[in-house]
C-alpha atoms as one frame of an Amber mdcrd trajectory, in Angstrom:
protein
  -6.929  22.782   0.403  -5.599  19.761   2.244  -6.273  16.466   0.251  -3.564
  14.162   1.571  -6.109  12.592   4.199  -8.157  11.150   1.280  -5.293   9.683
  -0.603  -3.287   6.249  -0.273   0.310   6.410   0.679   1.536   6.212  -3.005
  -0.339   9.504  -3.707   0.934  11.134  -0.493   4.528  10.598  -1.924   3.508
  11.835  -5.309   2.129  15.205  -3.866   5.742  15.969  -2.656   6.602  19.508
  -3.774   9.896  18.413  -5.007   8.502  16.292  -7.660  10.209  16.842 -11.093
   8.543  18.817 -13.742   9.181  16.211 -16.577   6.518  13.714 -17.359   6.543
  10.581 -15.343   7.506   7.080 -16.431   4.772   4.528 -17.741   5.456   2.530
 -14.626   4.856   5.565 -12.350   1.510   6.441 -14.239   0.427   2.782 -13.948
   1.153   2.608 -10.436  -0.469   5.885  -9.687  -3.583   5.035 -11.483  -3.938
   1.813  -9.448  -3.379   3.614  -6.376  -5.981   6.209  -7.110  -8.478   3.764
  -8.168  -8.155   2.020  -4.790  -9.163   5.423  -3.057 -12.297   5.411  -1.035
 -13.002   9.086  -1.427 -15.917   8.945  -3.946 -18.593   8.492  -1.327 -16.801
  10.274   1.494 -15.954  13.426  -0.143 -18.118  16.028  -1.876 -18.173  16.277
  -5.876 -15.969  19.436  -5.684 -13.442  17.768  -3.384 -13.425  14.647  -5.502
 -12.751  16.605  -8.630  -9.947  18.609  -6.932  -8.353  15.263  -5.691  -8.475
  13.873  -9.154  -6.945  16.930 -10.902  -4.421  17.504  -8.447  -3.350  13.982
  -8.392  -3.253  13.675 -12.098  -1.081  16.721 -12.389   1.357  15.447  -9.812
   1.321  11.735 -11.251   1.797  12.826 -14.823   4.170  15.899 -14.265   2.021
  18.233 -16.397   1.350  21.803 -15.306  -2.381  22.040 -15.732  -5.228  19.552
 -15.408  -8.835  20.394 -15.933 -12.294  18.732 -15.947 -14.928  20.499 -18.411
 -18.705  19.842 -18.655 -20.786  20.209 -21.627 -23.776  22.523 -21.040 -26.445
  24.360 -23.183 -27.256  21.641 -25.419 -23.587  20.474 -25.769 -22.775  23.913
 -27.180 -20.635  25.047 -24.282 -17.716  23.449 -22.262 -17.507  24.882 -18.941
 -14.690  24.404 -16.534 -15.655  22.526 -13.269 -12.135  22.259 -11.833  -8.590
  23.276 -12.823  -5.462  22.483 -11.122  -2.237  24.491 -11.833   0.671  22.565
 -10.460   3.528  25.180 -10.096   1.283  27.476  -8.018  -0.829  24.572  -6.382
  -3.747  26.528  -7.346  -7.448  25.117  -7.726  -9.940  27.205  -9.649 -13.049
  26.800 -11.763 -15.204  28.931 -14.380 -14.388  29.955 -17.861 -16.144  28.471
 -21.000 -15.341  27.460 -24.494 -18.240  27.748 -26.966 -18.816  25.575 -29.957
 -19.506  28.479 -32.088 -16.109  29.632 -31.683 -14.234  26.225 -31.759 -16.392
  24.000 -34.036 -13.424  21.539 -34.888 -12.435  21.023 -31.437 -16.073  20.172
 -30.414 -16.625  17.889 -33.374 -13.356  16.265 -32.691 -14.501  15.440 -29.101
 -17.689  13.952 -30.426 -16.164  11.892 -33.256 -12.599  11.158 -32.047 -11.217
   9.385 -29.002  -8.393  11.004 -27.072  -6.795  13.999 -28.992  -3.041  13.943
 -28.341  -1.719  17.266 -29.762   2.131  17.426 -29.275   1.780  20.892 -30.972
  -1.741  22.153 -30.495  -1.124  25.364 -32.450  -0.676  23.129 -35.364  -2.787
  20.231 -34.780  -6.046  20.213 -36.873  -8.302  19.532 -34.026  -6.823  22.201
 -31.687  -5.376  24.893 -33.874  -8.410  27.065 -33.711  -7.816  27.478 -29.951
  -4.359  28.917 -30.468  -5.420  32.626 -30.830  -7.082  32.723 -27.606  -7.044
  29.847 -25.104  -3.511  28.223 -25.914  -1.644  31.456 -26.023  -3.253  32.914
 -22.898  -2.310  29.974 -20.881   0.844  29.329 -22.463  -0.316  25.643 -23.469
   2.501  23.878 -25.441   1.001  20.384 -25.473  -2.621  19.213 -25.035  -4.120
  15.827 -24.264  -7.996  15.973 -24.347  -9.820  12.880 -23.327 -13.721  12.824
 -23.596 -15.832  11.965 -20.703 -18.809   9.756 -21.394 -21.830   8.860 -18.967
 -24.082   6.179 -20.192 -22.464   6.349 -23.650 -23.147  10.006 -24.224 -20.327
  12.792 -24.240 -20.677  14.777 -21.101 -17.406  16.671 -20.988 -13.712  16.368
 -21.340 -10.506  15.904 -19.123  -7.539  18.175 -20.262  -3.920  17.461 -19.495
  -1.688  20.532 -20.604   2.053  21.078 -20.645   3.311  24.584 -20.330   6.725
  25.747 -21.679   9.066  23.060 -22.858   7.136  20.027 -24.125   7.562  16.324
 -24.432   5.552  14.169 -27.023   2.588  12.414 -25.578   3.245   8.507 -25.454
   0.584   5.908 -25.545   0.817   5.324 -21.692  -0.291   8.940 -21.233  -3.303
   8.380 -23.419  -4.206   5.399 -21.336  -3.458   7.310 -18.004  -5.688   9.983
 -19.229  -8.560   7.611 -20.077  -8.170   6.056 -16.637  -8.576   9.348 -14.714
 -11.498  10.299 -17.037 -13.107   7.007 -15.946 -12.704   7.884 -12.330 -14.286
  11.378 -13.181 -17.228   9.489 -14.742 -17.540   7.299 -11.547 -17.473  10.407
  -9.425 -20.206  11.987 -11.454 -22.287   9.000 -11.485 -22.032   8.619  -7.783
 -23.064  12.357  -7.576 -26.072  11.943  -9.740 -26.954   8.731  -7.720 -26.819
  10.563  -4.252 -28.804  13.554  -5.876 -31.532  11.056  -6.867 -31.483   9.453
  -3.226 -31.633  12.758  -1.847 -34.632  13.862  -4.003 -36.311  10.530  -3.421
 -35.869  10.959   0.549 -37.325  14.542   0.186 -40.194  13.373  -1.762 -41.024
  10.555   0.549 -40.807  12.947   3.567 -43.151  15.372   1.865 -45.558  12.592
   1.016 -45.221  11.430   4.548 -46.012  14.856   5.981 -49.222  15.272   3.729
 -50.195  11.653   4.759 -49.892  12.575   8.382 -51.453  16.030   8.162 -54.650
  14.778   6.316 -57.946  15.240   8.304 -58.923  11.935   6.981 -58.038   8.599
   8.382 -55.734   6.851   5.969 -54.386   3.376   5.524 -51.960   2.197   2.921
 -52.491  -1.541   2.217 -50.719  -4.087   0.116 -53.094  -5.033  -2.760 -51.781
  -8.744  -2.857 -51.748  -9.543   0.745 -54.297  -7.125   2.183 -51.701  -6.176
   5.043 -51.635  -2.636   6.174 -48.502  -1.072   5.457 -48.909   2.379   7.000
 -51.306   4.437   8.891 -51.729   8.109   9.509 -52.419   9.737  13.012 -56.237
  10.200  12.071 -56.380   6.389  11.399 -54.865   5.809  14.999 -57.740   7.921
  16.393 -60.405   6.319  14.329 -59.425   2.799  15.132 -58.006   3.544  18.531
 -54.876   1.576  17.651 -51.539   3.026  17.860 -49.782   3.052  14.323 -47.385
   0.239  15.370 -50.421  -1.999  15.872 -52.297  -1.059  12.895 -49.209  -2.004
  10.614 -49.117  -5.466   9.873 -52.907  -6.288  10.438 -54.994  -7.865   7.440
 -57.552  -5.344   6.399 -60.483  -7.704   7.174 -59.288  -7.743  10.899 -60.474
  -4.095  11.027 -63.994  -4.891  10.406 -66.695  -6.714  12.432 -66.819 -10.464
  11.880 -70.448 -10.190  10.365 -69.039  -7.992   7.467 -65.381  -9.177   7.229
 -65.940 -11.704   4.244 -67.867  -9.124   2.275 -65.278  -6.428   2.869 -62.546
  -8.942   1.788 -64.310  -9.610  -1.304 -64.842  -5.986  -1.965 -61.268  -5.259
  -1.264 -60.212  -7.955  -3.885 -62.729  -6.591  -6.443 -61.169  -3.063  -5.977
 -57.729  -4.272  -6.415 -58.715  -6.128  -9.713 -60.863  -3.181 -11.028 -64.101
  -5.213 -10.833 -65.624  -2.774  -8.281 -65.997   1.015  -7.710 -63.654   2.664
  -5.289 -66.326   3.754  -2.638 -67.644   1.410   0.124 -70.036   1.863   2.811
 -69.448  -0.525   5.793 -68.490  -0.782   9.343 -65.300  -0.798  11.253 -64.264
  -2.297  14.510 -62.226  -0.240  16.825 -59.644  -1.628  19.486 -62.278  -1.347
  22.213 -64.662  -3.502  20.297 -66.982  -0.758  19.307 -68.312  -0.486  15.956
 -68.394   2.558  13.667 -70.094   3.100  10.285 -67.670   4.452   7.624 -67.432
   5.600   3.983 -64.226   4.253   2.455 -62.886   5.816  -0.712 -59.961   4.045
  -2.216 -57.257   4.702  -4.857 -55.297   1.826  -6.450 -51.732   2.284  -7.644
 -49.544   0.257  -9.676 -46.007   0.025  -8.574 -42.937  -1.815  -9.786 -43.066
  -5.577 -10.481 -46.945  -5.538 -11.054 -47.387  -4.799  -7.293 -50.436  -2.898
  -6.406 -50.884  -0.533  -3.329 -54.355   0.568  -2.070 -54.830   3.843  -0.199
 -57.982   3.716   1.977 -59.458   6.851   3.030 -61.896   6.403   5.902 -64.650
   8.954   6.809 -67.053   8.378   9.707 -70.876   8.621   8.759
């Protein structure tokens, strides 16, 4: 995986394979986080790519062997690995899970504590239960676990793990891990926002498809101004106006002068709930001809107290 394209110059230097295996200095960590924070990849890269960039960058910047990002699932009873980077092999992977039923002290600590800095995780009270399986299997000699919160709720954890000879975690490493965890949070929030935008676009497209496919003529009208906001194809045919000319018209302009005032009054009564939702009246088409119609209406409240009126027109 080539990630250098996404990173600023400082990070490209840090990704040099000749980087020493010892933990980097506080200055290097501070400079690295500042450089990474200035990156522009959150909206340009996919979530998987973003997490890969963050884990690889964090490993290179801190000098640790393993950096991983875990998400809480199943009612916060499971931690599942979303992304793991192993520096010596330059390998990205994912998968694997830790269960709260097997490691209750660790899960409780993530909820109750801040950063878990275990210089000797096999002896640390919050991580020792991981020793028999996880720590020995991956030869983890020191662990730094930083909770990931979204909107104030625990959603996962960022882990920095030393393998083999270990060095004590310093305060700057805790700050560094928290800074990277914050970047993970930003990436996840941006991903959620993009998913919401995609779902909204899909919903709007489906609604528009239903609107256009209806056999009845439909107009969407602003309840306050009475201005037509949208029209479907059947409305174009009924009124003999193209959609672009229907949009922007006042609803009273669609009726003959003789009944325009009455229709405007009925419209206002519909919006305020003072009248029933069915009207029998006349409309005036683009060629000047008049057609009798039945109008069924639905009034919807939207944000800020705004009302929208959907008019369904059926010729009589």
